[in-house]
N, C-alpha and C positions, 0 to 999 in steps of 0.2 A: 525310609528316609532318602536313600539313594534314588529310589524310584520316583519319589516326589520331586527331587532335585532335577532329575532328567526330564520329567514331564513339564516342570516349570520352564526350563530353558528351551525345550522343544516348542512350547507355546510362544515364548519370546521370539524364537527363530521364525515361527510361522507368521506372527504379527509383523515382523520385519519384512518378510518376503511379500506378504499381502500389501503392506504399505508401499513397498518399492514398486510392486507390479500394478496395484490398483489405486491406492488412495492418493498418492502424489504423482502426478504426471511427470515423466522424465523430460529434461531439457537436452538440447543437443550437446554432445561431448566434443564436437569439432571446434577448432580454433575460430574465433571471430575477429577478423582483421579489417581495418579501414584502408581505403585508398590513400595515397600520399596527398596531404593537404596541409597548409600552414596551421590550420586549427587543430590538427591531430599531432599531439606532442608525444613522441616515443621517448620515454625516459631512458632507454638504453642507448640512444644515439647522442652524438655531440649536439650541444655543448654539455649535456648532463652525464651521459656515459655511465649510468648505473650498470653494474656488472651482472647482477642476478645470478651469481654463482653459488650462493649460500655461504660464502666465506668472507667476501669483501664487505666491509661496512658501507652500505649505500645511502646512509641517512642524509649526508650533506648533498649528494647529487639529487635525490628525490625532493628534498626540501627546497632546493634552488628552483627546480621545475615548478613546484607549487607556488613559490613566491612570485614567479614571473607569469603565471598563466591562470591562477584562480580568478573567478569573477568575470571571465572574458568569453564565456560560451565555448571553451576549448575542452578537448578530451585529453586527460593525462593517461596515456596508454602504456600498459605493462605487458611486453611480450612474455611468453612462457619462461619461467625461471623462478629462483628463490631469492628474494631481495632481503638481505639482512639489515636490520635497523637497531639502533641502540638508544634512541630517545624518541619523544613524541613528535610525530609529523603533524603539522598544523596547516589549515587553510586560513591564512591571515585575513583579518577584517580590513586592514589598510596595508598598502604596499606602494612605495615610490609615490606617495602623495595622492593616490587614488583610493576610493572606497570600493569594497567588494560587497555585492548584494547577493552572494551565492553564485548561481549560474556556472557550476563546475561539475564536470563528469570525470569520474575515475573508473577505468575499466581495465580488466585483465583479458588476455586472449582466451583463457580457459580456466575455470575454477579448479580443475583437477591438476593443472600444471603451472599455475601462476600463484605464487605464495609470497606474502610479506611476513617475514618472521622476525620476532624479537630476539635479541641476543640473550643467551642464558644468563640468569642472575642480575638482570637490569633493575627490576623492582621486586625486591624480596620482602618488603614490609607492607602488609595490608593497610596499615594506618597512613601510609604515604603512597597512594596508588598512582599509576601513570597509564596512559593509553598509547597503543601503537599509532592510532590516527585519531585526531580531533578535527571534526569537519566544520569548525567555526560556529557561526550563529551569533545573533545579537541578544538572545534572551527575550526578544520580542519577535513578532510574526513577520519579519522582513528579510528572511534569508531563503531565497527562492530557487527552485528547480535544480536541486543537487542530487547526484547519483553516484552510488558505489556498486559496481556490478562485476560479476565473473572473477572473483578473487577469493583466496583463502587467507585468513589472518591467523597466524600461529604464534601464541605467546611463549612458545619454547618451554624451557625447564627452569625451575627454581625462580619463578616469577609469580609468587602468590599475590602480589599487589597489582598485577597486570590486568588491564582492560583491553580487549581486542579492538573495538571500534566504538567511538562516540560520534554518533551521526546526528545531524540536525538539518531540517529543511521545512519550509512553509509552503502551503498551497499545493505545490507539486513537488515530488521528490521521492526517491525510492532506493532501497537496498535490495538488489535482485541477485539471485543465484550466487550467494556467498556462503562460505563455511568459516566458522570460528572454532579454533581448536586450542585446548590447553594440553600440550603434549604429555605432561606427566600428571594431568588431572588438576593441577593447581591453576591459579588465576582467579581474579575477582569477578569480572563480568565479561560475557562474550560480546553481546550487543547492548550498549548502553544508550538508551533514549531518554534517560531521566536526568542527565547532567545539567540541563537548562530548562527553564520554564517555557511554555508556549511552543513546544516542539510538535510540528505537524500543521495541517494534515500531511500524512506521508504514507507510503506503502512499503511493506517488507514482504518479499515473496521468494519462494524456493530457497530457503536458507536453513543451514544446519548449525547447531551449537553443540559441541562435544566437550564436556568437562566444565570447569569453573565453579565458583560458589553459586552464582546465579547465572543462568543461561542468558535470559533477556530481562532487562530492567526498564520499567516505564514509570512515570510519575507526573504529578501536577494535573490540573483540571482541564486544560485545553492544549492542543487543538484537535485531538482525535488521531488515532493511528490504526492502520488496517494491516492485517497479516493474513497471508495465505500460503499453504504448503510449508509448514515449519516442522523441523525435526529437532528434538531436545534429547540429549543422552548424557548420563553420568554427572549430573550436577550434585553439589554437596549440601545446598541449602534449599533452593527452589529452582525448578526449571524455568519458570516465568514469574516475575515478581512485579505486581502493579500497585503503585501507591497513588491512586487517585485519577489516573488517566481514563479517557473513554476509548475502549478497545473493541475492535471488530475482527474476529478470528474465524477463518474457515480452513479446515483440514490441519489439525495439529496432531503430531505423533510424539509421544514421550516414552522413554525407557529409563526409569529412575528409581532410586531407593528413597527419594524425598518427594514431597508434594509437587505435582506438575505445575500448579498455578496457585498463587496467593494473590488476592485482589480485594481492594475496597473501593474501586472506582465504579464505572459503568461498563459492563462487559457483555458481549454477545459471542458465544462460542458454538460453532456448528461443525459437526463431523470431526470427532476426535477419537483417537485410539491411544489410551493411556495405560501403560504397563508398569506395574510396580514390582519390586523385588526386595529381599532383605527386610530392613526395618519399615518398609512401606506398608507391610501388613497391619501395622498399628496406626496408620495415618490415612486421612482422606486424600484422594487424588487432587481435589480442588478445595481451596479454603476461601470462602467469601465471608468477609467480616466487616465489623464497624459500620453497618448500614449500607454496604455496597449493593448495587443493583446488578443482577445477573440473569441472563437468559442462556439456557443450555438446550441443545437439540442433537440427538444422535451421538451421545457421548458413551463410549464403551470403555470400561476399565477392567483390569485384571491385576490381582496381587495387592490391591489396596483394601483397607477396612471398609471403605464405602466410596462412592463417586464424589459426593459433595458433603462438606461440613459447612453449613450456612449458619454463621455465628453472629448474632446481632448484638455484639458487645465489643468494645475495644480490647478486652482481655481474652483474645481468641485462643491463646495458648492454654490458659486455665480451662476454658470452656471445652476444648477438644479432649481434655483429660477425663471428661465425664464418660462413664462407661455406658454401654448399651447402644445397639445399632438402631433401635426403634425410637430414639429420642427425637424431638423436633429438630429439623435442620439436617438430618442425616438421610441421604439418598444413595441408592446404588445397588449393585455395581454398574448397572446400565441405566442411562437416562434417555428416554425417547424424546421428552420435551418438558422443560421445567422453567418457570420464571419466579423470581423472588418477589415480584410486584403483582398487584392485582390487575387483571386484564380489564380494559375499558372497551365496551361496545355500546354505542348509543341505541341500537336496535338489537333485538335477540339475534345472536350470531354464534356459529361454532367458535370455541375459544382457542383452538389450536391454529398454528400457522398453516397456510395453504400449500406449502412445499412446492413452489414453482420449480420447474426443471432447471437445474444448474448446468451450464456449459462453461468450459474453460476458455479463457482467451486463447485463440489460435497462436501457436508459436511463431516467432519471427522467422521468415525465410531469409537467411543471410547469404547473399550472393558473394562470389569471389570478387575481390576489389576491382579487378580488371573489367568486370561487367557492370560497374556502377557508372552512371552518367552524372558528372559534376556540373551543376548549372553554371558555375563560373567559367567553365571551358566553352560554354555556348554564349558567353558575353554578359552574364549576369553581374551586377555590381554588388558585391558582398558588403559594401559599406552603407547600402540603402540610400545613396545620394541620388541615384537616377533609376529610371524605370527598368525593371528586369522581367516584365511579364512575357515579352517575346522570347527571351532566352530560356525561361522556364518551359514555355510551350515547345520550343525546339528540342529541348532535352527530353521532354515527355514523348514527343513524336519520333525520337531517334531510334526506337526499338529496344532501348535498354529496359531492364526489368526493375532496377533500383535507381532512383533519382536521389542525388545527394545535394543538399543545400546547406553548406557549412557556415554561412554567414548570416547577416541580416539583410532584408531586401524590401524594396518598394515595388508594388505591382499596381500599375495604372489601369489594368483591365483584368478580368477574371481569367484564371488559368484553368483549362479543362483537362482533367485527368482521365486518360482513356488508353486504348491500345494495349501494349504489352506490359505496362507498368503494374507492378504488384506491391511496391513499397516506395514511399517518399520519406526520407529520413533527414532531419536537421540536427543541429547541436544546441537547440534551445534558442536560436536566433529569432529576432523579431521580424514579423512579416506585416507590412503596412501598419506599423505602430501609430496609433492615434487616427488612422484613416478608416472610417467605418462605412463609407458610402458604397463600396462594392464588395461582392463576395470574392474572397481571395482564391479559393479552390472550389471548383464544381466537380464532383465525383460522378463520372458517367460510366456507362457500360464499357467493358473491355474484355480482353482475352482471359486473364486470370479470374477465377471465381471469387477471390477475396482480395481486398485492397487495404493496405496498412499505411497510416500516416503517423509519424512519431517525432517527438522532440522538436516541435514547432511552438512558438509562443507569440503572444500579443498579436493575434491574427485579426487585425481590423477588418470587419466585414465577415470574417469567419469562414466556415466550411459548409457547403451545401451538398446534401446527399440526393442525387438524382439518378439512382440506380437501384436495381434489386440485388446487386452483388452484396456479399458480406463485407462489412466495413469494420476495421479495427482502428481505433484511435488510442494511442499509447503516449503518455507523457506529453499531452497537449495542454498548454498553459494559456489561459485567457483567450480562448477562441470560441466564438459562438457557433453552435451547430444547428442547422436548419434542415428540414426534410421536405421534399416535394411529394406529391401524390404518387409518383413513380416508385418511391422508396417504401411504400406501404407493404407490410408483410415481410420485409427483409430482416436480416439479422445484423445487429449493431453491438459491438463490444467497446466499452469505455474503460480504460485502465489508467488510473492516475491522470485524471482530466479535470481541468478548471474551466468552467464555462458559465454562461448566464442565459436566462430566458429559454430554457430547453423545452421545446415542444416536440413530442414524439407522436407519430401518426401510424398507429397500428403495427409497429415493429415489434420484434422480439429482441429485448435489450438485456444485456448483462453488464453491470457496471461494478468496478472495484475502485475504491478511493475516488469518489466523485465529490467535487467541491464546486458549489454553485453560489455565486455572490451577486445579487442584484436587488433592487427595490421592486416590489410587485411579485407576481407569480414566478417562482423559480423553476419548477419542473411540472410539466403538464403531460400526463399520459393519457392520450386519446385512443381508446380501443386497443391498446397494445398489452404486451406482457413484459413487465419490468421487474428485474431482480437486481438489488443493489446490496453490495457488501461495503459498508462504510460510506455514509452520505453526510457531508458536513456543509453547513450553510452559514451565511452571514446576511445581515440587513433584514428589513421588514418585508411583509408580504406573505402570501400563501406559499409554503415551502414545497407542498406536493398536492397537485390536483389530479384525481383519477376519475375518468368519465367515460361514457359511452360503452359501458361493460368492460372496461380495462381491468387488468389484474396487476397489482403491485405488491412486492415483498421487499421491505427494507430491513436488512439484518444488520443493525448497528449504525449509529451515527448520532449527530447532535447539532442543534442550532446554537451557534455563537451569536446570540441576539444582540446586535449593536445599535439598531435604530428601529423605531416605530413598531415594536412588537404588538402593540395594542390595536393596530389598524386592520388586521385581517386574521381569519382563521389560519392556524398552522397547517392543518390538513383539511382538504375538501374532498368528499367522496360523493359522486353523483351516480348512484345505483351501480356501483362497481365493487370489486373485491380488493381489500387493502389489509395488509398486516405490516405493522411497523414497530420495531424496537428502537426508540428514538428519544434522546434526552435533550435538555436545554441548559445552557449556561448564559447568564445575563448579569453584567456588572453595572448597567446604566439605570437600573430601576424601572425599566419599561419592557418586561417580558411579554410573551404572548398571553393574552387574556382568554381568547377563544382557541381552544386546542383542536377541536374537531367540529366540523360541520358536515353532517351526513344526510344525503337525500335518498329517500326510497319512495318511488312513484311521486305522489303529491305531498308527502310529509317530509319535513325537515326537522332534525334534532341537532342540538349543539351540546358540546361538553365544555364548560367553562373551567378556568383554573380553579383548582380545589375540588372539583366534582369528579375527576378522573385523571387519567394520564395517558402518555404515549409510550410507556414502557411496560407492556405493549398496548397498542391500539389494534383492535380487530374489527373490521367492517366487511359486510357481505352484501352483494346485490340482492334485490328481491327475487323471489322465485317466480 
């Protein structure tokens, strides 16, 4: 007995070490600070003067900072420290007569040393819960570009009714590099994304949840949520509980005595290491119930009775009491690839996914603040009232490696990104809002091998890739991306990007939380290799065209079909390789009628609604 105990915990330790060293890429542990700017609001400085000493109640100071800066494309910045709070902090929808539409960023200097902690004994009753932070939202899809990053939320002790974070964002938005802790194991939910309907599309990445009844909670049918590099430990009910949402998950680690995941929505889970202990030996690691759609690939479990209990009944609790490991719906302990739905292939094709190579988004290179070039210092007008293109070009040609654009700007001519620049970072401000006649930024060759643009929005005219350099677009909202012939064969990373009419030309592309909204063809992969984790669309037209021998793998996503679904095929495959796990939600009575149009040489076959589906669709080019 003792030997078995030792072997079990040795295995858990080994899994933990492998996860830390291999499965989840580490992020920088160094503090990330901004240069001084009016749009960077340090909550520890006057007039707010939050102490961050772990003893002073900072609730009023922080709430005042929120009241005065949410919705304005500002960063609420928390230097290293422990900020004690005693009631829910909120991002108000209205303040001083103005409406907020999101556009708020909350950042700590370092997740390891920047903590927002709930006072002990604040919410002791689970029937009357409260959250450390409620990030607003309308309950409709109009709360845009919100971010919570580099923070630890600790619900303290004797707070069984506590929720660490209730996050909400639409189209673009993310919770990145955060930790949610229940110090004494109590607490209701670590990360709550189920508190309002229509939450998403959004991204959650590099996050840990330790303790709580439920680690992560999601719900409702729209608008999809994408997760990557998630660690769950020590939950009491479920590690991850999904009540109807469309989820896309890559790299999930769990160490629990309860099921890792319960879901009845549409879910894609790829690369998971799920370790059970104690009572987990009588439970499945994953519970899919009540007709939920699920795709699993490379899921490794240990210590559970089986990897998956796929229960096609609302009474999943009773169904799981049925004895026998070989009954229908029981799989495991390791799943190489499984789908709960029938695979659709218009032509004879291999039925498994093609397993395109997955590359991580390169980490942000965070220069010291003194090495940033603020475009306002070169004469840019951050109110967007006058032309700032010359000022941007001067900042780019100054020799600085990071260009900072803290406001909103008008560009009367295209800005060429070249030279020493490796990063352009904004605060979600609008660039050429409503002005679509010129390219805003042309990305040319330069000294650094990779170039990152992040937190820019409403880019009228968009971004043109005219370089073979690696390009990373992070948290870009409403910016069209075009590629010249020079960019063919290059690597492109899209993370938390909203765009339209995206045409790829032979590139290798990795996308996480990609949202495309336009009439007509949304995404056209011409002869490239495209891997997508979480693809959400709106409006009618072909959602994905793959041609000229291209290869596409869509792991999770869905169409929120709002207009003209009957006018075009959802997927068009012209003698190329396509795998898609992709669902549809339509409330207007006009969903897609032609799901797939596949061309092989001179033959065309279609799949109409009712003849097959896209959970999953598998198509291969002719030999």
